[in-house]
C-alpha positions as CSV (number, residue, x, y, z in Angstrom):
1,M,-4.3,7.5,1.8
2,V,-1.6,6.0,4.6
3,M,-0.5,9.1,6.6
4,S,-1.8,11.5,4.4
5,Q,-0.8,14.1,6.9
6,L,2.7,13.0,6.9
7,S,2.8,13.1,2.8
8,G,1.4,16.1,2.9
9,S,3.7,17.5,4.7
10,I,6.6,16.0,2.5
11,K,5.2,17.1,-0.3
12,G,4.6,20.5,0.5
13,A,8.6,21.0,1.7
14,L,9.5,19.8,-1.8
15,A,7.2,22.1,-3.3
16,R,8.2,24.7,-2.1
17,M,12.2,24.0,-2.6
18,S,11.0,23.1,-5.9
19,K,9.5,27.0,-6.7
20,A,12.2,29.0,-5.0
21,M,14.1,31.0,-7.5
22,V,17.7,30.3,-6.5
23,V,18.5,27.1,-4.0
24,D,20.9,27.9,-1.8
25,E,22.5,26.6,1.4
26,K,19.3,28.3,2.3
27,V,16.5,26.4,0.5
28,L,18.3,23.7,1.0
29,N,18.4,23.8,5.0
30,D,14.6,24.7,5.1
31,C,13.9,21.8,3.5
32,V,15.4,19.5,5.2
33,N,14.2,21.2,8.7
34,E,10.7,21.2,7.6
35,I,11.0,17.7,6.4
36,S,12.9,16.8,10.0
37,R,10.2,18.0,11.7
38,A,6.9,16.5,9.4
39,L,9.3,13.1,10.7
40,L,9.0,14.1,14.5
41,Q,5.2,15.0,14.1
42,A,4.9,11.5,12.8
43,D,6.3,10.1,15.5
44,V,9.7,8.7,14.5
45,R,12.4,8.7,16.4
46,F,14.5,11.6,17.3
47,E,17.9,9.8,16.5
48,T,16.1,8.5,13.3
49,V,15.7,11.8,11.9
50,R,18.6,13.3,12.9
51,G,20.3,10.5,10.7
52,V,18.4,11.5,7.8
53,Q,19.0,15.1,8.2
54,A,22.7,14.8,8.2
55,S,22.6,12.5,5.7
56,I,20.5,14.5,3.0
57,K,22.6,17.4,4.3
58,S,26.5,16.0,3.6
59,T,24.8,14.1,0.4
60,V,23.8,17.0,-1.0
61,N,27.1,19.3,-1.5
62,L,25.4,22.1,-3.3
63,Q,29.3,24.2,-3.5
64,A,30.3,20.8,-5.8
65,L,27.5,20.7,-8.2
66,A,28.5,21.7,-11.7
67,D,27.3,24.3,-13.5
68,G,24.2,23.7,-15.1
69,T,23.5,20.6,-13.0
70,N,19.4,20.3,-11.5
71,K,19.9,21.2,-8.1
72,R,16.1,20.9,-7.0
73,R,16.4,17.0,-8.6
74,V,19.4,16.7,-6.7
75,I,17.6,17.4,-2.9
76,H,14.7,15.3,-4.6
77,R,16.8,12.1,-5.1
78,A,18.6,12.5,-1.5
79,V,15.4,13.3,0.2
80,V,13.8,10.2,-1.4
81,A,16.6,7.7,-0.8
82,E,17.2,8.9,3.0
83,L,13.8,7.7,3.1
84,R,13.7,4.7,1.7
85,R,17.1,4.0,3.3
86,M,14.9,5.1,6.5
87,L,12.6,2.5,6.2
88,D,14.7,-0.2,4.9
89,P,18.3,-0.7,6.6
90,G,19.3,-3.2,4.3
91,T,18.5,-6.2,6.1
92,G,17.5,-8.0,3.5
93,K,14.2,-10.8,3.5
94,P,13.2,-12.6,6.2
95,S,14.9,-15.4,7.2
96,F,12.5,-17.7,5.7
97,T,9.9,-17.5,2.7
98,P,7.2,-20.2,2.2
99,S,7.0,-22.3,-0.7
100,K,3.8,-23.4,-2.7
101,G,3.5,-27.4,-2.2
102,R,6.5,-27.6,0.0
103,K,6.0,-31.1,2.3
104,P,6.2,-30.9,4.8
105,A,3.8,-27.4,5.3
106,S,5.5,-24.5,6.3
107,V,4.8,-23.5,9.4
108,V,4.6,-19.8,10.6
109,M,3.6,-18.8,13.8
110,F,2.3,-15.3,15.0
111,V,3.3,-13.4,18.1
112,G,2.5,-10.2,19.7
113,L,0.8,-8.2,22.4
114,Q,-2.7,-8.5,22.7
115,G,-4.9,-6.1,20.5
116,S,-2.2,-5.7,18.0
117,G,-4.7,-7.1,15.9
118,K,-2.5,-10.5,15.7
119,T,-5.9,-12.8,15.1
120,T,-6.8,-11.3,12.5
121,T,-3.5,-11.0,11.0
122,C,-3.2,-14.8,11.0
123,V,-5.9,-15.0,8.6
124,K,-5.3,-12.4,6.3
125,Y,-1.6,-13.5,5.7
126,A,-2.8,-17.0,4.5
127,D,-5.8,-15.8,2.6
128,Y,-3.1,-13.5,1.1
129,H,-0.9,-16.7,0.1
130,R,-4.2,-18.8,-1.1
131,R,-5.2,-15.9,-2.9
132,T,-2.0,-14.5,-4.7
133,K,0.1,-17.7,-4.6
134,G,-2.0,-20.2,-5.2
135,F,-1.0,-21.8,-1.4
136,S,-3.3,-24.5,0.2
137,P,-3.2,-22.5,4.0
138,A,-4.3,-23.8,7.3
139,L,-5.3,-22.0,10.7
140,V,-4.5,-22.9,14.2
141,C,-5.4,-20.9,17.2
142,A,-3.0,-21.3,20.5
143,D,-4.7,-18.7,22.0
144,T,-6.2,-20.1,25.2
145,F,-5.3,-17.0,27.1
146,R,-7.9,-14.6,25.6
147,A,-11.9,-15.6,25.8
148,G,-13.5,-15.6,22.0
149,A,-10.2,-15.8,20.4
150,L,-11.2,-19.2,19.0
151,D,-14.4,-17.9,18.0
152,Q,-13.0,-15.0,16.3
153,L,-10.3,-17.0,14.4
154,K,-13.0,-19.7,13.4
155,Q,-15.4,-17.1,12.1
156,S,-12.6,-15.2,10.0
157,A,-11.0,-18.3,8.5
158,A,-14.7,-19.3,7.4
159,K,-15.5,-15.6,5.5
160,A,-12.0,-16.5,3.9
161,G,-13.2,-20.4,3.2
162,I,-10.0,-21.8,5.1
163,P,-9.4,-24.3,7.6
164,F,-8.6,-24.2,11.2
165,Y,-8.1,-25.9,14.3
166,G,-9.0,-25.1,18.0
167,S,-10.3,-26.2,21.0
168,H,-12.7,-24.7,24.0
169,T,-12.0,-27.3,26.8
170,E,-7.7,-28.1,26.0
171,S,-6.6,-24.7,28.0
172,D,-3.1,-26.0,27.2
173,P,-1.6,-23.8,24.4
174,V,1.7,-26.2,23.4
175,K,-0.8,-28.9,23.4
176,V,-3.2,-27.4,20.8
177,A,-0.9,-26.1,18.8
178,V,0.8,-29.2,18.5
179,E,-2.3,-31.0,17.8
180,G,-3.4,-28.7,14.9
181,V,0.2,-28.9,13.6
182,D,0.6,-32.7,13.3
183,R,-3.3,-32.9,12.0
184,F,-2.5,-30.5,8.9
185,R,1.0,-31.7,8.2
186,N,-0.7,-35.1,7.1
187,Q,-3.4,-33.6,5.1
188,E,-2.9,-34.0,1.8
189,G,-2.7,-30.5,-0.3
190,C,-2.7,-28.3,3.1
191,D,1.5,-26.5,2.4
192,L,1.1,-23.6,4.8
193,I,-0.2,-23.8,8.5
194,V,-0.5,-20.6,10.0
195,V,-0.1,-20.9,14.2
196,D,-1.7,-17.8,16.3
197,T,-0.5,-17.9,19.6
198,S,-1.4,-16.0,23.1
199,G,-1.1,-11.9,23.6
200,R,-0.7,-9.7,26.6
201,H,-1.6,-6.3,28.1
202,R,2.2,-5.9,27.9
203,Q,5.5,-8.1,28.1
204,E,4.9,-10.5,30.7
205,A,7.5,-13.5,31.5
206,A,4.7,-15.8,31.3
207,L,3.8,-14.6,27.5
208,L,7.6,-15.1,26.5
209,E,7.3,-18.0,27.7
210,E,4.9,-19.8,26.5
211,M,6.2,-18.3,23.0
212,R,9.2,-20.3,23.9
213,Q,7.3,-23.0,24.3
214,V,4.8,-23.1,21.7
215,A,8.0,-22.6,19.3
216,G,9.7,-25.5,20.8
217,A,7.0,-27.9,20.2
218,T,5.7,-26.8,16.8
219,R,9.2,-25.9,15.5
220,P,7.9,-23.3,13.2
221,D,9.8,-22.1,9.9
222,L,9.3,-18.8,10.7
223,V,7.7,-16.3,13.8
224,V,6.3,-12.9,12.4
225,L,6.2,-10.6,15.0
226,V,2.4,-8.2,14.7
227,M,2.9,-4.7,15.8
228,D,0.5,-1.7,16.3
229,A,1.4,1.3,14.0
230,S,-0.5,3.1,17.1
231,I,2.2,2.6,19.5
232,G,4.9,4.7,17.0
233,Q,8.6,5.1,18.2
234,A,8.1,2.4,21.1
235,A,8.1,-0.1,18.6
236,F,11.8,-0.3,18.9
237,E,11.6,-1.5,22.1
238,Q,9.2,-4.3,21.6
239,A,10.6,-5.1,18.6
240,Q,14.1,-5.5,20.1
241,A,12.2,-7.6,23.2
242,F,10.9,-10.2,21.0
243,R,14.1,-10.7,18.9
244,Q,15.8,-11.3,22.4
245,S,13.3,-13.8,23.7
246,A,12.5,-15.9,20.2
247,P,13.9,-16.2,16.7
248,V,11.1,-13.2,15.4
249,G,12.2,-13.8,11.6
250,A,10.2,-10.7,10.7
251,V,7.7,-8.1,11.0
252,I,4.0,-7.3,9.9
253,V,2.5,-3.2,11.1
254,T,-0.6,-3.6,11.6
255,K,-3.7,-0.6,11.2
256,M,-1.3,1.3,9.0
257,D,-4.7,3.2,7.7
258,G,-5.7,4.8,11.0
259,H,-2.8,6.4,12.7
260,A,-0.4,9.2,11.6
261,K,2.3,7.3,14.0
262,G,2.7,5.0,11.6
263,G,5.8,6.1,9.9
264,G,7.3,6.1,13.4
265,A,6.2,2.4,13.6
266,L,7.7,1.4,10.4
267,S,11.3,3.6,10.9
268,A,11.6,2.2,14.5
269,V,10.9,-1.4,13.8
270,A,13.7,-1.0,11.0
271,A,15.9,0.3,13.4
272,T,15.9,-3.2,14.8
273,K,17.0,-4.7,11.5
274,S,14.0,-6.8,11.5
275,P,12.6,-6.7,8.0
276,V,8.5,-5.5,7.6
277,I,7.1,-8.1,5.3
278,F,3.7,-6.8,5.3
279,V,1.1,-3.9,6.9
280,G,-2.2,-3.6,7.4
281,T,-4.2,-1.1,5.6
282,G,-7.6,-1.7,6.9
283,E,-10.3,-4.0,8.5
284,H,-11.5,-6.6,6.2
285,I,-9.5,-9.8,5.0
286,P,-7.9,-8.6,1.4
287,D,-6.1,-5.4,3.6
288,L,-2.7,-6.5,3.6
289,E,-0.1,-5.1,1.2
290,A,3.3,-6.6,1.0
291,F,5.9,-4.0,2.5
292,D,8.5,-2.7,0.2
293,A,9.9,0.5,1.5
294,K,10.9,2.0,-2.6
295,S,7.1,1.4,-3.5
296,F,5.9,3.0,-0.2
297,V,8.3,6.0,-0.1
298,S,7.2,6.6,-3.8
299,R,3.5,7.0,-2.8
300,L,4.1,9.0,0.2
301,L,5.3,11.8,-1.9
302,G,3.0,11.0,-4.6
303,L,5.4,9.7,-7.3
304,G,3.0,6.6,-7.1
305,D,2.8,2.6,-7.4
306,L,2.0,1.5,-10.4
307,S,3.2,-2.0,-10.6
308,G,1.8,-2.1,-6.9
309,F,-1.5,-0.7,-8.4
310,M,-1.1,-3.3,-11.2
311,D,-0.5,-6.2,-9.1
312,K,-3.4,-5.3,-6.9
313,I,-5.7,-5.1,-10.4
314,H,-4.3,-8.1,-11.5
315,D,-4.1,-10.5,-8.5
316,V,-7.1,-9.9,-7.1
317,I,-10.0,-8.3,-8.7
318,P,-12.1,-10.0,-11.9
319,G,-13.6,-8.3,-14.6
320,P,-16.5,-5.5,-14.8
321,A,-19.7,-7.4,-15.1
322,D,-20.5,-6.4,-18.4
323,D,-17.0,-6.9,-19.8
324,N,-14.8,-9.5,-20.0
325,T,-11.4,-7.2,-19.6
326,S,-10.0,-7.2,-16.4
327,P,-9.6,-4.1,-15.0
328,Y,-5.6,-4.4,-15.3
329,Q,-6.1,-4.8,-19.0
330,I,-8.7,-1.6,-18.8
331,L,-5.7,0.1,-17.5
332,E,-3.2,-0.7,-19.8
333,E,-5.4,-0.2,-22.9
334,L,-6.3,3.1,-21.7
335,I,-3.1,4.6,-21.5
336,K,-2.0,3.0,-24.7
337,R,-5.0,4.2,-26.9
338,G,-5.2,8.0,-25.6
339,N,-9.0,7.7,-26.3
340,F,-10.4,8.3,-22.8
341,T,-14.5,7.8,-23.1
342,L,-16.9,8.7,-20.4
343,R,-17.5,4.8,-20.5
344,D,-13.9,4.3,-20.0
345,L,-14.2,6.8,-17.3
346,R,-17.2,4.9,-15.9
347,K,-14.7,1.3,-16.1
348,L,-12.0,2.6,-14.3
349,F,-13.7,4.0,-11.2
350,R,-15.9,0.3,-11.0
351,A,-12.3,-1.0,-11.3
352,V,-10.9,1.1,-8.5
353,Q,-13.7,1.0,-6.2
354,S,-14.1,-3.1,-6.3
355,M,-10.2,-3.2,-5.2
356,G,-10.9,-2.0,-1.7
357,P,-10.6,1.1,1.0
358,L,-9.9,3.5,-1.7
359,G,-7.2,5.6,-0.1
360,Q,-4.8,2.9,-0.6
361,L,-5.4,2.9,-4.2
362,V,-5.6,6.6,-5.5
363,S,-2.0,6.8,-3.6
364,M,-0.4,4.0,-6.0
365,I,-1.8,5.7,-9.0
366,P,0.8,7.7,-10.7
367,G,0.7,11.8,-11.8
368,G,-2.5,12.1,-10.1
369,L,-4.4,10.6,-12.7
370,I,-7.3,10.2,-10.2
371,S,-7.3,13.2,-8.4
372,D,-6.8,13.2,-4.3
373,K,-10.5,14.2,-3.5
374,F,-11.5,10.7,-4.3
375,N,-9.4,9.6,-1.6
376,D,-11.7,9.7,1.7
377,K,-15.0,8.3,2.6
378,E,-17.2,11.4,1.1
379,G,-14.5,10.6,-2.4
380,Q,-15.2,7.1,-2.2
381,A,-19.3,8.5,-2.2
382,K,-18.8,11.0,-4.7
383,M,-17.4,8.4,-7.4
384,K,-20.6,6.1,-7.0
385,R,-22.4,9.7,-7.7
386,Y,-20.8,10.1,-10.9
387,M,-21.1,6.5,-12.0
388,T,-24.7,6.6,-11.2
389,M,-24.7,9.7,-13.5
390,M,-23.2,7.7,-16.3
391,D,-25.5,5.2,-16.2
392,S,-28.2,7.5,-17.1
393,M,-26.7,8.7,-20.1
394,T,-26.9,7.2,-23.7
395,D,-24.2,5.1,-25.4
396,A,-23.4,8.2,-27.7
397,E,-22.8,10.3,-25.0
398,L,-20.6,7.2,-23.1
399,D,-18.6,6.2,-26.2
400,G,-18.3,9.2,-28.3
401,S,-14.6,10.8,-28.0
402,S,-16.2,13.8,-28.2
403,S,-18.2,13.4,-25.3
404,P,-18.0,17.1,-24.0
405,K,-19.1,18.5,-27.0
406,L,-22.4,16.7,-27.3
407,M,-23.5,17.2,-23.2
408,N,-25.2,20.8,-24.2
409,Q,-26.9,21.9,-21.5
410,S,-30.6,19.9,-22.4
411,R,-28.2,16.4,-22.5
412,I,-27.2,17.7,-18.8
413,N,-30.5,18.6,-17.2
414,R,-31.7,14.9,-18.7
415,V,-29.0,13.4,-16.8
416,A,-29.1,14.9,-13.7
417,R,-32.9,14.6,-13.7
418,G,-32.5,10.6,-14.9
419,S,-29.8,10.2,-12.2
420,G,-31.5,12.0,-9.3
421,R,-28.9,14.4,-8.4
422,P,-28.0,18.4,-9.2
423,V,-26.8,19.6,-12.4
424,R,-23.8,21.1,-11.0
425,E,-23.0,17.7,-9.9
426,V,-23.1,16.7,-13.6
427,V,-21.2,19.4,-15.0
428,D,-18.5,18.7,-12.1
429,M,-18.1,14.8,-13.6
430,L,-18.0,16.2,-16.8
431,E,-15.5,18.6,-15.4
432,E,-13.3,15.5,-13.9
433,H,-13.6,13.4,-17.1
434,K,-11.9,16.1,-19.2
435,R,-9.0,16.6,-16.8
436,M,-8.7,12.9,-17.0
437,A,-8.5,12.6,-20.5
438,K,-6.4,15.4,-21.0
439,M,-4.0,13.1,-19.1
440,M,-4.5,10.4,-20.4
441,T,-3.6,12.2,-23.5
442,K,-0.5,12.5,-22.3
443,L,1.0,9.4,-23.0
444,P,0.3,7.9,-26.7
445,N,2.4,6.9,-29.6
446,V,5.3,6.1,-27.5
447,K,7.1,3.7,-29.5
448,R,10.5,3.5,-28.9
449,P,12.4,4.7,-25.1
450,N,14.5,7.2,-27.4
451,D,11.1,9.2,-27.7
452,I,11.2,9.8,-24.1
453,N,12.5,13.3,-24.7
454,H,9.8,14.3,-26.5
455,I,7.1,13.2,-24.6
456,A,9.0,15.2,-21.5
457,N,8.9,18.1,-23.4
458,A,5.4,18.0,-23.8
459,I,4.5,17.7,-19.9
460,P,4.4,20.5,-17.9
461,Q,7.3,20.4,-15.5
462,D,5.1,20.0,-12.3
463,L,3.4,17.0,-13.4
464,L,6.8,15.8,-14.8
465,N,7.9,15.6,-11.3
466,R,5.1,14.4,-9.9
467,F,5.8,11.3,-12.1
468,G,9.3,11.2,-10.9
469,G,11.4,13.3,-13.2
470,K,12.5,11.8,-16.8
471,F,13.6,8.6,-15.8
472,G,10.4,8.0,-13.6
473,L,8.1,8.7,-17.1
474,Q,10.6,6.2,-18.7
475,K,10.2,3.8,-16.3
476,L,6.4,3.9,-15.8
477,I,6.1,4.0,-20.1
478,R,8.4,0.5,-19.6
479,Q,6.0,-0.9,-16.7
480,M,2.6,0.1,-19.3
481,G,4.6,-2.1,-22.0
482,A,4.0,0.8,-24.4
483,Q,7.1,0.2,-26.1
484,S,7.2,-1.4,-29.4
């Protein structure tokens, strides 16, 4: 997942705290210090880490807690709250949010340094609003400084099916921007115009002056600053410099999929009180996620982001070719039904695979339903091999509720031969199905919120902790529509 090293370090610190026989000041200090080191290694600013450390210690007063209070849970909640506050200082929403069908069309101007992924992000932003919100966007290339900028935008826009405007002959970015905005403002049906501007290798006066001229001529409703996650805590100075020179109303942090400094960039931007609205999580056009500090921290700590997972399935992915049911409905039905067959496993794998970079998705699923071993590229290949093996199985083997019992050695050998895979891999696939089927059965027959105590008591403590405790489990059940 995004920032897996930071995630692993923080989860490890919390796990060691939870396993301590007695939770005292030493255990608390060790946990907080370990989390602080993990944040510093992720390039979070020292001032921010020091604030997080002090706030957790002031919030968790072990001496003042009443007898019988779950100290581990108090510490865990304090850590979660501080991480969320670190990424969202409460600055609220961006200064402007586009409205579907608005006349005249909303104009959003993108600014940033060269190499930050600004042009690609323009296309992602336009595509996101078209795909998930029903907008009719258009793109304008006002970057006349970088050779190839127009061709790059043209190719990406064509791939996304979004109209664009640019000029190979006009060198004045202000004139190109005005012509493009005017053209699409008068075009029937267009309600969102995204303007890509020039970048530089550093914050030159020429860049900032050009940015002010384009903004003055096009009068954008929102100015979005695009920042590369790899710059880490240097994002603080960069975000401040741009905000002082232009009315930046929102920030998008790119390349979050490949840099350990992503936490540093996000926290640095938050320290400038600039709202982060999206994060770029991959190279493909759909790899843009709306940023929410609460969901981000939940995924970081392995608690999952079920609502984000469901939204991504529901908004982006059509149903499997051999089934009219959407993956959203598949997963919802599986948790309600509790009877998890090998065919269900294949459907779920197909749904997850069709949604893009797997690392983004596995971390959204609470409780470790899909194992961490599917996070990386090798894990994706393993998932494909599992699906190939299931394609070699009979209907009885795929649909039987007692499929593991049906799968004797003779059948395993036959599936291995049919799929061209070793016998041990078939056994591994059956073990993975058994593990997931066991987890699925933890949430059946939940008819009322009052049943939560019974369900919580039936779940192992470590699994309950991964759900976010009893309250997290109750929230999950509500989200899945498991109430009557």
